[in-house]
N, C-alpha and C positions, 0 to 999 in steps of 0.2 A: 505494501499500498504505500510505503513510504517512495517507491520510487516512480509511482503512478502520480503519486504528488509533485514528484518535482517534475514530471515531465507534463507534468498539467499547467503547473507554473510558469515554465518556459514557455507554454504553447498560448498560453492566453497574454500573455509577456508583448510576442509579436503579432496580438493580432491588433486591427485599427480600431479602436473602439468608439463609439460616437454616443456618449451619456452625459445625461443634465443631472448633476445632484440634487434629488427630489427633495432633499434638505433645503434648500434654497425656495426651491419654490412653496415650500409649506410656509414659513417664514411670513410671506407676503399674506397669508390669511390673519386676520385679527381676529382675536377673542370676537370682540365686539360686531365681529361681519356675522360668525358663526351664531352669537346670540339672536342677532336683527334674523338672522335664516330660519331660526331655530323656531323664533314668535311668530316668523310669516307661515312655516310648514306645520308647527303644532306640536309639543311634546313630545307626541307618541310616534312622530313620525323623521324616517331618515332625510341628512339634507345632504345633497347635490352639491359637491364643492369644485367641481370639472368646472365653472365657470370662473374660479378664484385663482385657478392655477394657469400658469403661463407656460406653454410647450413648446418644444419646437425639435427639430433633429429628427434620428432616425429610432433614438432609445427610447422615447413617451408614446404616447398615443393615448392619451385619456379619453377623447372624444366616442360616440358612439360609432362611429366608423372610423376606423385606421384604414389609412389608405399606403400602399405599399409601395414600392418600384413596379414600374410596368418589364417585369424581368420574371420570367416561368421557369419553373424549376428545373425544365427539360435545357433552355439555354444557358444553363451555365454545368450541365452533367458531358460525363467525357463523349468523347466523339465517338468512341467503341460503341455505345447507347443505341446509336442511330438506329441500327439493324434490329438491334433487342425489344422485345413488348415491353410495356413498363412493368415494374414492381409492383406485386399486391398492393393496395394501399395506396400508392401515388396519387390519386385523385383526391385524400386527404386534404393535402396543400396547394389543390388549381385554386384558380382564383384571385383577384388582384386587392381585395379588399375585405378588413373582416366586417360579420353582421351585426346587431346591435350586441350590444355588452350590458352587464346588469352595474352596480355601483360595486361591487365588491365584497357588500356588508349577507354573510349568512351565517346560520347557527354553528357553522367549523370555523369560523373565522377566528384568530388567536390575536389578543390584542396584543400591539406592541409599541413602543415608545412613537411620542408625536402623536397617537389616534386621539380624534377629539371624543369628549363624552359628557351628554346632559346629563345634568344632576338634578333632581326636583324635589323639595322634600315642604311637606305639609304639617298643620297640627300645632304641637306646642312650639316648632321652630319651622321660620317658613325660608326658603332657601332656593333659589332658582340660577344655577353656574352651566360653565361650558369649560371642562378643563381640561387639559392637554396632559398625557401621558409623559413624565419625565424620562430623560433617560438610563435612570437606575428602574425603569418600568413601575411604577407610582404613583399615584394620583394623592397630590397632598389638598386634603379639604382642611379648611380653620376651624378647629375644635375638635378637629379625629382625629387630623396627623395623618403621616403618609400609608396607605393602602397599597400593596403588591398584586398590579394587575397583568404584568407581563404574563403571554401564553395564556392567559386564561381564554377560556370559548367565549366567543359572544351569548351565547346561550346559557351560560354562568354568571355573567360579569351582572349582570340585576343582583343575584345573589349574595354574589362574595362581596359586592360593595354595601348592598344592605346590611349584610350579617354585621358587617365593620361600624357602620355609623350607629346600629342601633344598639352596639353592644358602650356605648357611651350614651347616647340619648335611648334610655332604657322605653320611656311612658310620653304614649300617645304622640309620636313623629310617624310619619308616612315616607316612603323612600322609591323612587323610582328612577333608574339607570336607564338610558339609552346611549348605543355606539353609534356614532354621528358620521362618523368617516372612520376610511381603512388607510393607510399610510400606506404608501406608493412605495415598491421595493424596485430593486434592479436585481437582473437575473443573467448568467453569463450561461450561454450556449455555443456549445465546445465540440470537436468532434467532425464526421463529415457530414455535414451541413450548405446550405447556398452560400450564408453571410452569418457565419459565426461572429460572436460578438456579446456585447452585453446590453439588454432590453431593459428597461422600464414596463411594471405591471403592478399587479394587485398580488397580493399574500393566495387570495381563493383562486387565481386564475389557473384554467388547466394547463398541462404539459401541454394539449395539443396548441394552444394561444401562444405560448414561447418559444414554439415549434415553426409555428407559421411564420411570427415576425422574424427568425431567422431562415427565412425563404425556404422552410422544408427542410425535409432527409434528402442529402444527397441520391439518385437512384440507382447510380452507377458501383456506389460505396457506401453507403450508408447502412444500416441493420436496423429494421421496424421491429425488432424483436429485439432486443438488448439495449435500453434506453435507461440510465440512471443517473439518478437525482444526490449529488455530491452536498456533503454540509461539513463545513472542516475537515475536508480531505478523507469522512467518512460515507459509503452509500447508505444511503438514509433509506430508499427505496429503488426498485426496479420496474419497470414497465415493459411490456409485451403486445404490441399496437393491434399484433394478431385479435388478443382478447377482445381488445374492442372494434374492431371489424368485424369479428364473427359473431360477439356473441352480446354485445354493447358494456363489457367491462372496461371502466375507466376508475381506480381506485383514487377515492377521493386525496387530497393533497393540500395543507397549507403551507407556502413556501415562505421561505425567510431572506431577508436578504444578502447578497449574496453567495445565493446555492447559486450550483453549476448544474446545467441538465446537460450530462455527456451521453453523445450517440457514440456505441460502439461501431465497429468495424463491421463491411456485412457479412453475413454468414456465407454459407453454400447454399447456391442458388441452384434450381431446379425452373426450368421455359416447361408451360404448358401447350399445345398444342391441341387442334383439332375440337373434336366432340367435347368442348366442356364449357361451362356455364362462364369459368373465371379464367379466358387464357390469357395467363400473367406470369410472370419470375414470379417463383415463391421462395424463399428461402428457409433454410431449413432450421429445426432447433439445435440438433446433433446431428454430431456424424452418421451414428444407426436411424436415421430415420427410414422408416418404408412405405411401399405404396398406398397404403389406406391412410398414413397421414397428409400425402400429398391430394390425395382424393377427398379428405375431409373438405379441404379447404377449395381445391379445384371445380368440386362437384360436376362431376362429368356426368353428360344426356343419358339417361335410360336406354337411349339406343346405342350409345357406346357398348360392344361387344371385347375387343382386343384392344393393346396397349403397345408401341412400337419402343422401345427405347434406346435411345442412342445415344453417348457419353467415351469417355476412359475412365481405365484402372487401371493397376499398379503393371500389367500383360499389358495394357494395351489400348487400342480402341476397340470398342463391342457395340452392337447393333442386335437386341434381342425382340422378336415378337411373341407376346404371350396372353392368351384368355386374359379378360379383367379380372376375373375370379383369384389368378395366378398372380395380378400383379398386385394383391394386398399384403403379401408379404416379400415384395420385391428390395431390396436394400438399395436404396436412392446414392449417388454421389455427387459431390459440386459438378457444375457445367451438363446435367444431366440434360436431353431434352425428350420430353413425355407425349406422346401423341396419341390421342385417344379418337379409335378409328370405330365405326361402324361398318362389319365385315360380314355381319350375319345378311345374306340376301332373303328376301320376304318370299315366303313358298305359297303366298296367293296374294290375289293382284281385286283390286277395288274396281267395275264397271257402272258404268250409268246408262241408264234406259231412257227416252225420250221420245216425244210421237203422241204415237194412239197402241196404247197399253192400257193393262189391268195388271195392278196387283204391284209390289215396288217399284221404285225408280233405282234403287242401287243394288248389285249383289258383291257381294264376294266371292270369289272362285280359285280356284285352285289353281296355281302356277301356268303350266302345260291347255287350260281348259280354250276350247273351240270356240267356233261362234256359233254350229249349229248344236253343240252338247247344251249351251246358255239358252238358246230360243226356244229347246225342248219346254224349257221350264218358264216362259215369259209367257201368261195369258192375254191373247189379244182377241177383238171381236172380228170376225174375216168380213163384216158389211160395214166396218168403220174403219180397219187400217190395209194400209197395202200393203201387204205382207212378201209381194215380189220385188218390193223396190227398196227393200232395207238397203240403208249402206254406214257405215263408222266414221266418226270423228277422233281422228289420232293425234295426238300433241305432236308425236315424232313427226307425221307428215307437215303439219303445220310449221316445225323450224327448217323441215327440208324445204319448202315452199317459200320461206320467207328468205335462205339463205340463195335458191335461185332465183328468186325476183330480184334481191340486193345483187347479186352477181352483173345480172342484165343489166339492172343500172348503172353498175360502174363502169362497167360497158361502154355503155351509152355517153355517160359522162366524159369518159378517157377521151372517145372519136370522137365529142365535139370541142371539150377544150382543149384538143390537139391538134386540131384539124390546121394545116398551112393557107395563108391570104395571098395571093398573087399581086394585089394592088390595095389602094385603100381602101377602095371601095368594098370589095370582096372582104375585106376586113371587119366594113362597117356592119355589114350582113352577119357575118360571123358570129361578132357580137351580138346582134339582136337573136340569132338562134340559139345561142348558149342561157340567153335570157330565161328564150321560151322554155328550153330544156330542163333547167334548173327547175322552174316554178312546177314542170310535169315530174319530176324525179320527187320533188318533195312532197305531191300528192302520193305520187303512188309509194311512197314510203310507209306513207298511214294507212295504207289498206291491210287490214288484217286477214290472212288464208283461213279458210274454213277447215283444214286439213282432211278433206276427204278420203275415203278409199271406197271404190266403187268393187261390192262384193255381189250385187247380182244383175244378170242381166237373161232376159226373156222368161222371168219368172223362174228362175234358179239362184240360190243363196248358195257361192262358195264359204267353202269351211274353213276358213282362215284361222290362225292362231290368235286370240286375245293378249290385248296387251294391256299393263297396268295405265287406267284414266280413260280409258277408252268409251265413248259414249256413244251407244249403238241407237242409230234414231231407225223409227220404224215409222214411214210417212201415213199420213190420213187420206181414206179414201176422198177425193174429189170431183167436181165435175167442171172445174175451171182449169184456164191457159191463163197464163200468168204474161201482160207486154212491157216490160220495160225497157231501157235504156233509150236512145234517140229517136222515140215514135211522139209525136205532138200531146199525146191524150195517153199515159200510160195506164192500162189498166186492166183487172181480170176481167174473160171474156168467158161464156160459158162454152164448152166444146162442143163442135160440131164436126163428126166423121165425117163428113163432108166439105169441109173446109181446108182449105189451103193455104202457105205460110202467110202467101201475099195478102188472101183474104183478112188475116186475124192483125196482120201490119196495116189493112186499109181501113178495120175498124176500130183502130188506136190512133188513125188522123192520119196515117202516113208516116213516112221517115220527114225527119226534121234537115234542116240544113247541113246543119255537121254529120249524117247519119251517112255512113259506108254501108251501103243498098248491095254489095256484091258482095261480101260475107255476113252471116246473122250466125250469130250461135244460140245454139237448144240445149240448156239444162232440162236433162229427165228427170222427172222422179227419183231417180235411183243416185243421182249426181251425176252419171257420164253427160259431158260436154260434146256436142258435135257442133261444126262449123257447113252451114249451107247457105249455096247462093239463093237468091228470093227469086229468080230466074231458074232454077235448076232443074232438069224436066224428070230429074230423079224424084223430086216428090209428086210427080202428077202418074207415075208409070203404076201397073200393074203389079209389078214383084217388086215393089221397090220395099229396101229391108227396115231403114228408117222411117220412122213416121211419129207425128207430132201423138202426144198419148194426153188424159184428164190426168192432172197435174205438171204439166213440162212449162218448162219458162223459156219464152221469146226473148233472147236481150240482143239488142239493137244497140252494136258497139259506134262511136264516133268514128270518121274519117280525120286519118291523119293529116295534119297541113302539108299540102305539096311543096309549100314553099323549103320545107326543111327538108331539099332532097339527099343531102348526105344522112339523116338522119331517120328517114323514113321507114326501113326496113327494122331497124332497130326497135323504136317507138312502137311498131306496129306488133312485134313478136311480144314487148312488153304489155301492151294492150290485152291480147290475147292471153298472155300469161296472168293478168289479173283476172280477167272473164272466167278462163278456169277456175282458178285460185280462192276467188271470193267470191264469184257470179255476180259481179256489180261490172258496170261500163266505165271506167274513170278514161278523162281525157285530161 
């Protein structure tokens, strides 16, 4: 302990201290001012003396808010820390100022020299005084003498003083004693903190208050688990902030002037990654910590099944992968990286049903279940459901369609932005084309594909393997044909077996000025999309294989501006991609 004392004395001597002696601030408060303040507040009330204390510098801060330098803990950390996650508990010292503070008077506060006490006596003797505790820790009351009050708790001060006064005035004297002010103290903060030094506070201020004043614990070198409070070179109390973070335990402590808060060097550290609620760096309490100790603080997710541990041991680098149950007894070491992983593949999948059906809308089935196996358990009304037009919406197909569309859009952008111009006039035309294409690309990127998987044709349903998140769509029976896109009056029209494609377009008001009347998209009820010409004879032949049916959608696409000759092919392709992927006409 003597060596540690010498080391601490040398360390503190080299620190640049910003300290204002609080005793001089106290002398600026006259007893007359306190009497006036006490009269205004009432005999039973505590007096706020912050308005009388002149404070400045980094070591004071008696107001309700303490402004700290605009400097985060990370800004003073080692450059090595930049690639590491923060230590567990680092957010204790985030932020630039302290919140509202109390006046420091509580039942555990110990009276110290310089404190002010209000003494009220009535009955046979009447007296009203505000008395200062002298340097010897005594109150001096005329006709009573000195009363030792140093280190008496605020909750007991009334009893101690009253008992002494009544030993002199034995009959018909009532006494009330109230602690008015708490004397500011100075506390040293040393060790791996951002701004070691001497800081002013109150005896009742918490350990966290002084650490925050010092900028917080250094995230790369300081310990959150071993913080000592020294008084006269002796350890008075030791804190483990993990107890506070995990259980809310922070033992109450009354500081004294010139106490030292010493943050120890950081202990062995383990980095947690992956499926854990607290993916931080954790400090081990001792060298024999096991996996269960780490899991207590890191709290791996319930889906975690395995743990990967990499690190160094005496015999070299190690890398192990083990079930999470076996990890509980695994011996941890400084510098280990622990990855919690979900490595158990689900053996069941969930599938949603939509459209015209009866019964549940969600099913949980085995992993290798096929479509027809599930359809045999779904109740449908043959009069209401178009069973032969079933299709599937699949998320993996949505991603594929989105990727293909994005690839086409990027190719279009490259072609328009890298096109050469042989003259200034042509350059102006290229600039206009680029602006139009940019607007088109922005609208095209907002399209969300449906991810349709065509599984039925001519009333037959393919027995494909289902995937997690599939949505099986059973279309409802309908007598309508939907006409949309570039027609004057998009609407639903009753199906007519004798009507042609041209008839439906005509009944919808005909083509708009921007319509591409050479190729029209037909989206069938089963999700399949065909492209047909409005004057194609196949639509009128007796042997036509494709024909309109109830539930189909006629989608008239927009015509690509012929002025964009260089990109007309790419734009047309993208328009068709959007029509197939999302069943919409986008120009």
